VEXDRENLUM-772887 format. One record per residue (C-alpha): residue number from 1; residue in three letters; x, y, z. Coordinates in steps of 0.5 Angstrom, whole numbers, plus 500, padded with zeros to 3 digits. Example, Ala and Ser with C-alpha at 12.3 -4.5 7.8 and 13.67 -1.06 7.14 Angstrom:
+-----+------+-----+-----+-----+
! pos ! code !  px !  py !  pz !
+-----+------+-----+-----+-----+
!   1 !  ala ! 525 ! 491 ! 516 !
!   2 !  ser ! 527 ! 498 ! 514 !
+-----+------+-----+-----+-----+
//
This chain:
+-----+------+-----+-----+-----+
! pos ! code !  px !  py !  pz !
+-----+------+-----+-----+-----+
!   1 !  met ! 377 ! 174 ! 016 !
!   2 !  ala ! 382 ! 170 ! 011 !
!   3 !  arg ! 387 ! 165 ! 014 !
!   4 !  ser ! 394 ! 167 ! 013 !
!   5 !  lys ! 399 ! 162 ! 009 !
!   6 !  ser ! 402 ! 161 ! 015 !
!   7 !  ser ! 396 ! 159 ! 019 !
!   8 !  arg ! 393 ! 155 ! 013 !
!   9 !  ser ! 399 ! 151 ! 013 !
!  10 !  trp ! 400 ! 149 ! 021 !
!  11 !  leu ! 393 ! 148 ! 020 !
!  12 !  asp ! 394 ! 142 ! 015 !
!  13 !  arg ! 400 ! 140 ! 018 !
!  14 !  his ! 396 ! 139 ! 024 !
!  15 !  phe ! 391 ! 135 ! 022 !
!  16 !  asn ! 395 ! 132 ! 017 !
!  17 !  asp ! 400 ! 129 ! 023 !
!  18 !  asn ! 399 ! 122 ! 026 !
!  19 !  tyr ! 400 ! 124 ! 033 !
!  20 !  val ! 394 ! 128 ! 032 !
!  21 !  lys ! 390 ! 122 ! 028 !
!  22 !  gln ! 393 ! 117 ! 034 !
!  23 !  ala ! 391 ! 122 ! 040 !
!  24 !  gln ! 383 ! 122 ! 037 !
!  25 !  gln ! 383 ! 114 ! 037 !
!  26 !  leu ! 386 ! 113 ! 043 !
!  27 !  gly ! 382 ! 119 ! 047 !
!  28 !  tyr ! 388 ! 122 ! 049 !
!  29 !  arg ! 387 ! 130 ! 049 !
!  30 !  ser ! 394 ! 132 ! 046 !
!  31 !  arg ! 400 ! 129 ! 041 !
!  32 !  ala ! 403 ! 131 ! 047 !
!  33 !  ala ! 401 ! 125 ! 051 !
!  34 !  phe ! 407 ! 121 ! 045 !
!  35 !  lys ! 413 ! 125 ! 049 !
!  36 !  phe ! 411 ! 123 ! 055 !
!  37 !  leu ! 409 ! 117 ! 054 !
!  38 !  glu ! 416 ! 115 ! 050 !
!  39 !  ile ! 420 ! 118 ! 055 !
!  40 !  gln ! 416 ! 114 ! 060 !
!  41 !  glu ! 417 ! 107 ! 056 !
!  42 !  lys ! 426 ! 110 ! 056 !
!  43 !  asp ! 426 ! 112 ! 063 !
!  44 !  asn ! 420 ! 109 ! 067 !
!  45 !  leu ! 419 ! 116 ! 071 !
!  46 !  val ! 411 ! 115 ! 074 !
!  47 !  lys ! 410 ! 108 ! 078 !
!  48 !  pro ! 404 ! 106 ! 082 !
!  49 !  gly ! 402 ! 110 ! 088 !
!  50 !  his ! 407 ! 116 ! 085 !
!  51 !  val ! 406 ! 124 ! 088 !
!  52 !  val ! 405 ! 127 ! 081 !
!  53 !  val ! 405 ! 135 ! 080 !
!  54 !  asp ! 404 ! 136 ! 073 !
!  55 !  leu ! 405 ! 144 ! 071 !
!  56 !  gly ! 403 ! 147 ! 064 !
!  57 !  ala ! 398 ! 141 ! 064 !
!  58 !  ala ! 392 ! 143 ! 059 !
!  59 !  pro ! 389 ! 140 ! 056 !
!  60 !  gly ! 391 ! 135 ! 059 !
!  61 !  gly ! 395 ! 130 ! 055 !
!  62 !  trp ! 400 ! 128 ! 061 !
!  63 !  ser ! 396 ! 128 ! 066 !
!  64 !  gln ! 392 ! 123 ! 063 !
!  65 !  ile ! 398 ! 119 ! 062 !
!  66 !  ala ! 400 ! 120 ! 069 !
!  67 !  lys ! 394 ! 118 ! 072 !
!  68 !  asp ! 393 ! 111 ! 069 !
!  69 !  leu ! 400 ! 110 ! 071 !
!  70 !  ala ! 400 ! 112 ! 078 !
!  71 !  gly ! 394 ! 108 ! 080 !
!  72 !  glu ! 389 ! 109 ! 083 !
!  73 !  glu ! 394 ! 111 ! 090 !
!  74 !  gly ! 397 ! 115 ! 087 !
!  75 !  leu ! 396 ! 122 ! 086 !
!  76 !  val ! 397 ! 128 ! 081 !
!  77 !  phe ! 397 ! 135 ! 081 !
!  78 !  ala ! 396 ! 139 ! 075 !
!  79 !  leu ! 396 ! 147 ! 074 !
!  80 !  asp ! 395 ! 151 ! 068 !
!  81 !  ile ! 393 ! 158 ! 067 !
!  82 !  leu ! 389 ! 155 ! 061 !
!  83 !  pro ! 381 ! 152 ! 063 !
!  84 !  met ! 382 ! 145 ! 064 !
!  85 !  asp ! 377 ! 140 ! 063 !
!  86 !  pro ! 376 ! 136 ! 069 !
!  87 !  ile ! 380 ! 128 ! 069 !
!  88 !  ala ! 378 ! 123 ! 073 !
!  89 !  gly ! 383 ! 123 ! 079 !
!  90 !  val ! 387 ! 129 ! 078 !
!  91 !  gln ! 386 ! 136 ! 082 !
!  92 !  val ! 387 ! 141 ! 078 !
!  93 !  ile ! 388 ! 148 ! 079 !
!  94 !  glu ! 387 ! 154 ! 074 !
!  95 !  gly ! 392 ! 160 ! 075 !
!  96 !  asp ! 399 ! 163 ! 073 !
!  97 !  phe ! 404 ! 160 ! 076 !
!  98 !  arg ! 408 ! 166 ! 075 !
!  99 !  glu ! 403 ! 169 ! 081 !
! 100 !  glu ! 404 ! 167 ! 088 !
! 101 !  glu ! 396 ! 165 ! 089 !
! 102 !  pro ! 396 ! 159 ! 085 !
! 103 !  phe ! 404 ! 157 ! 087 !
! 104 !  asp ! 400 ! 158 ! 094 !
! 105 !  lys ! 394 ! 154 ! 092 !
! 106 !  leu ! 398 ! 147 ! 090 !
! 107 !  leu ! 403 ! 147 ! 096 !
! 108 !  ala ! 397 ! 148 ! 101 !
! 109 !  met ! 394 ! 141 ! 097 !
! 110 !  leu ! 400 ! 138 ! 097 !
! 111 !  asp ! 400 ! 139 ! 105 !
! 112 !  gly ! 406 ! 137 ! 106 !
! 113 !  arg ! 406 ! 130 ! 102 !
! 114 !  pro ! 414 ! 129 ! 099 !
! 115 !  val ! 413 ! 130 ! 091 !
! 116 !  asp ! 416 ! 123 ! 087 !
! 117 !  leu ! 416 ! 127 ! 080 !
! 118 !  val ! 415 ! 134 ! 078 !
! 119 !  ile ! 413 ! 135 ! 070 !
! 120 !  ser ! 413 ! 142 ! 066 !
! 121 !  asp ! 411 ! 143 ! 060 !
! 122 !  met ! 409 ! 150 ! 060 !
! 123 !  ala ! 411 ! 154 ! 055 !
! 124 !  pro ! 410 ! 162 ! 054 !
! 125 !  asn ! 404 ! 165 ! 048 !
! 126 !  ile ! 411 ! 165 ! 043 !
! 127 !  ser ! 411 ! 172 ! 039 !
! 128 !  gly ! 416 ! 169 ! 034 !
! 129 !  val ! 421 ! 175 ! 037 !
! 130 !  ala ! 427 ! 170 ! 039 !
! 131 !  ala ! 430 ! 175 ! 044 !
! 132 !  val ! 423 ! 176 ! 048 !
! 133 !  asp ! 420 ! 169 ! 047 !
! 134 !  gln ! 427 ! 165 ! 049 !
! 135 !  pro ! 428 ! 169 ! 056 !
! 136 !  arg ! 420 ! 168 ! 057 !
! 137 !  ser ! 421 ! 161 ! 056 !
! 138 !  met ! 427 ! 160 ! 061 !
! 139 !  tyr ! 423 ! 165 ! 067 !
! 140 !  leu ! 418 ! 159 ! 066 !
! 141 !  cys ! 424 ! 153 ! 066 !
! 142 !  glu ! 428 ! 157 ! 073 !
! 143 !  leu ! 420 ! 158 ! 076 !
! 144 !  ala ! 420 ! 150 ! 075 !
! 145 !  leu ! 426 ! 148 ! 078 !
! 146 !  ala ! 425 ! 153 ! 083 !
! 147 !  phe ! 419 ! 148 ! 085 !
! 148 !  ala ! 421 ! 142 ! 085 !
! 149 !  arg ! 427 ! 145 ! 089 !
! 150 !  gln ! 422 ! 146 ! 094 !
! 151 !  thr ! 417 ! 140 ! 094 !
! 152 !  leu ! 421 ! 133 ! 091 !
! 153 !  arg ! 423 ! 128 ! 096 !
! 154 !  pro ! 431 ! 126 ! 096 !
! 155 !  asp ! 431 ! 122 ! 090 !
! 156 !  gly ! 425 ! 125 ! 086 !
! 157 !  asp ! 425 ! 126 ! 079 !
! 158 !  phe ! 424 ! 133 ! 075 !
! 159 !  leu ! 423 ! 133 ! 067 !
! 160 !  val ! 422 ! 139 ! 064 !
! 161 !  lys ! 421 ! 143 ! 057 !
! 162 !  val ! 427 ! 147 ! 055 !
! 163 !  phe ! 428 ! 151 ! 048 !
! 164 !  gln ! 435 ! 151 ! 046 !
! 165 !  gly ! 438 ! 157 ! 045 !
! 166 !  glu ! 441 ! 163 ! 050 !
! 167 !  gly ! 440 ! 161 ! 057 !
! 168 !  phe ! 440 ! 153 ! 056 !
! 169 !  asp ! 447 ! 151 ! 058 !
! 170 !  glu ! 446 ! 156 ! 064 !
! 171 !  phe ! 440 ! 152 ! 066 !
! 172 !  phe ! 443 ! 145 ! 065 !
! 173 !  arg ! 449 ! 147 ! 069 !
! 174 !  gln ! 444 ! 149 ! 075 !
! 175 !  met ! 440 ! 143 ! 074 !
! 176 !  arg ! 446 ! 139 ! 075 !
! 177 !  glu ! 448 ! 142 ! 081 !
! 178 !  asn ! 440 ! 140 ! 084 !
! 179 !  phe ! 441 ! 132 ! 081 !
! 180 !  ser ! 445 ! 126 ! 081 !
! 181 !  lys ! 443 ! 125 ! 073 !
! 182 !  val ! 441 ! 130 ! 068 !
! 183 !  val ! 440 ! 127 ! 061 !
! 184 !  thr ! 436 ! 131 ! 054 !
! 185 !  arg ! 431 ! 127 ! 051 !
! 186 !  lys ! 428 ! 129 ! 044 !
! 187 !  pro ! 422 ! 125 ! 044 !
! 188 !  gln ! 419 ! 123 ! 036 !
! 189 !  ala ! 412 ! 126 ! 038 !
! 190 !  ser ! 417 ! 133 ! 038 !
! 191 !  arg ! 417 ! 136 ! 032 !
! 192 !  ser ! 424 ! 135 ! 028 !
! 193 !  lys ! 424 ! 143 ! 027 !
! 194 !  ser ! 423 ! 145 ! 034 !
! 195 !  arg ! 428 ! 148 ! 038 !
! 196 !  glu ! 424 ! 144 ! 044 !
! 197 !  val ! 428 ! 138 ! 048 !
! 198 !  tyr ! 426 ! 136 ! 055 !
! 199 !  leu ! 431 ! 135 ! 060 !
! 200 !  leu ! 431 ! 130 ! 066 !
! 201 !  gly ! 433 ! 131 ! 072 !
! 202 !  arg ! 433 ! 124 ! 076 !
! 203 !  gly ! 436 ! 123 ! 084 !
! 204 !  phe ! 434 ! 130 ! 087 !
! 205 !  lys ! 439 ! 131 ! 091 !
! 206 !  val ! 437 ! 135 ! 098 !
+-----+------+-----+-----+-----+
//
């Protein structure tokens, strides 16, 4: 089957993307690793010994970075609806975060440990219809925030991908209610045309 012009142009952009090339050279699983690295460099989120939960983790670029930074004493738990190849020292759960079973399994693996950082790069399957995609995206953000509220230690941090559009301002207000400081990050590795930004909540208020 012939590829459409749009899919061909996406493939051309993807394979000519410097971040994709760098990720391949450095052994990172995705270009998204550079988004997290840039935020980490600016905000120093992950420290040795930290417990980190990575939601929407596949293919594992963020989990790789988080585990390297957390070190031998740190713990990283990764969850995604898609299969994900193992990463040394990362505990992986395959399942849909919108469903109860994977959520409960993740809580059981945490076994009551307070979490230092919840990171979420979750996004819905994009249909191209904004009226459908935006509510789906915001729903995933709200689920991630609810999980962070349930598991973060006092003063813990939360980083979440959010698409600007309907519901963004309300979600931002919710985060401000739960964290001492909320800032917006737009890493250089995030494509300029994309509506995605990352909201970072610092200092979880119990």
